[in-house]
C-alpha positions in Angstrom: 7.7 6.7 -1.5 4.5 6.6 -3.0 5.1 5.3 -6.1 7.4 3.2 -4.8 4.8 1.6 -3.0 2.2 1.8 -5.5 4.7 -0.5 -8.3 5.5 -3.0 -5.6 1.8 -3.6 -4.9 0.9 -3.5 -8.6 3.5 -5.9 -9.7 2.4 -8.8 -6.5 -0.8 -8.0 -7.9 0.2 -8.5 -11.6 1.8 -11.8 -10.4 -1.3 -13.0 -9.1 -3.1 -12.4 -12.3 -0.2 -14.6 -14.3 -0.5 -17.7 -11.7 -4.7 -17.3 -10.9 -7.5 -17.7 -13.7 -11.1 -17.3 -13.0 -13.4 -14.9 -14.2 -14.1 -13.3 -10.8 -10.8 -13.2 -9.8 -9.9 -11.5 -12.7 -12.5 -8.8 -11.8 -11.2 -8.4 -8.8 -7.6 -8.2 -9.5 -8.6 -5.3 -11.9 -10.1 -3.3 -9.6 -7.4 -3.6 -6.7 -5.1 -2.6 -9.6 -7.0 0.5 -10.7 -7.6 1.5 -7.2 -3.5 0.9 -6.2 -2.7 3.2 -9.4 -5.7 5.9 -8.3 -3.8 5.7 -4.7 -0.2 5.7 -6.1 -1.1 8.8 -8.4 -3.5 10.9 -5.7 -0.4 10.8 -2.9 2.2 11.3 -5.4 0.0 14.5 -7.1 -0.4 15.8 -3.2 3.2 15.5 -2.0 4.1 17.6 -5.5 1.6 20.1 -4.6 1.9 19.9 -0.6 3.4 23.8 -0.9 0.6 25.2 -3.4 2.2 25.7 -6.7 5.8 26.3 -5.3 6.8 22.6 -6.3 10.3 23.4 -6.3 9.8 23.8 -2.6 9.9 20.0 -2.4 13.4 19.9 -3.1 14.5 22.2 -0.7 16.1 21.9 2.0 13.7 21.2 5.2 15.0 24.2 7.1 14.5 26.6 4.4 11.3 26.0 3.9 8.8 27.9 6.3 5.9 28.7 3.7 4.9 25.5 3.7 4.5 22.8 6.5 3.8 18.9 5.3 0.0 18.0 6.5 0.4 15.7 9.4 -3.1 14.2 8.4 -1.7 13.3 5.0 0.8 10.9 7.1 -1.8 9.3 9.1 -3.6 8.5 6.0 -1.4 7.4 4.0 -0.2 4.9 6.8 -3.9 3.9 7.2 -4.1 3.2 3.3 -0.9 2.0 2.8 -1.9 -0.8 5.7 -5.3 -0.9 4.1 -4.2 -1.8 0.5 -1.4 -4.1 1.9 -3.8 -6.5 3.8 -6.2 -6.3 0.4 -3.1 -7.3 -2.2 -2.4 -9.8 0.1 -5.8 -11.4 0.8 -6.7 -11.8 -2.8 -5.2 -14.6 -3.9 -6.8 -16.7 -0.3 -10.1 -18.2 -1.6 -8.6 -19.4 -4.8 -5.9 -21.4 -2.7 -8.6 -23.0 -0.5 -10.6 -23.9 -3.8 -7.4 -26.0 -5.0 -7.7 -29.7 -5.4 -5.1 -30.6 -2.8 -4.6 -31.5 1.0 -5.8 -29.5 3.5 -2.2 -29.1 5.0 -0.6 -27.8 1.7 -3.5 -25.2 1.4 -2.4 -23.8 4.5 1.3 -24.1 3.7 0.7 -22.3 0.4 -1.6 -19.7 2.5 2.2 -19.6 4.5 4.3 -18.6 1.6 1.8 -15.9 0.1 1.7 -14.9 3.7 4.9 -13.5 3.8 4.1 -10.3 2.6 2.9 -9.6 5.9 6.2 -8.6 7.0 5.7 -5.7 4.9 2.7 -5.4 6.2 4.1 -5.1 10.1 6.7 -2.9 8.6 3.5 -0.2 7.3 2.0 -0.6 10.7 5.2 0.3 12.8 5.7 3.4 10.5 1.9 3.8 10.7 2.0 3.4 14.9 5.0 5.8 14.6 3.4 8.8 12.7 0.1 8.2 15.2 2.5 8.5 18.2 4.5 11.7 16.3 1.1 13.3 15.7 -1.1 12.9 18.6 1.0 11.4 21.3 3.7 14.4 21.8 2.0 17.6 24.1 
């Protein structure tokens, strides 16, 4: 899941890089791309090594594994950072859109098109709320 989310965010950022130009935008987009790659790799490695050196436990049925437990703090940190990186990816084209030479109505419409990614962010927030309920809500 972590690699999937990372590659989706990276593909959107690379799509932005093909559309928008500018030295500042290029630097910001490269920085966010590096952040997304590091984020995805770090969470992927943390999943792989959650049971220490017993990587094979990741493929065994959950009921058979009693030696390792998926850390709930990991799930919480993944959910929070997923929402934050989603918002970063969604916000990066907004300053350039507002600098375009077009009417305000068209700028708002274009921002609306790019903001369709908020549906993905909304599902990440719902998942985060569910994780918070599972971690802290049950007695």
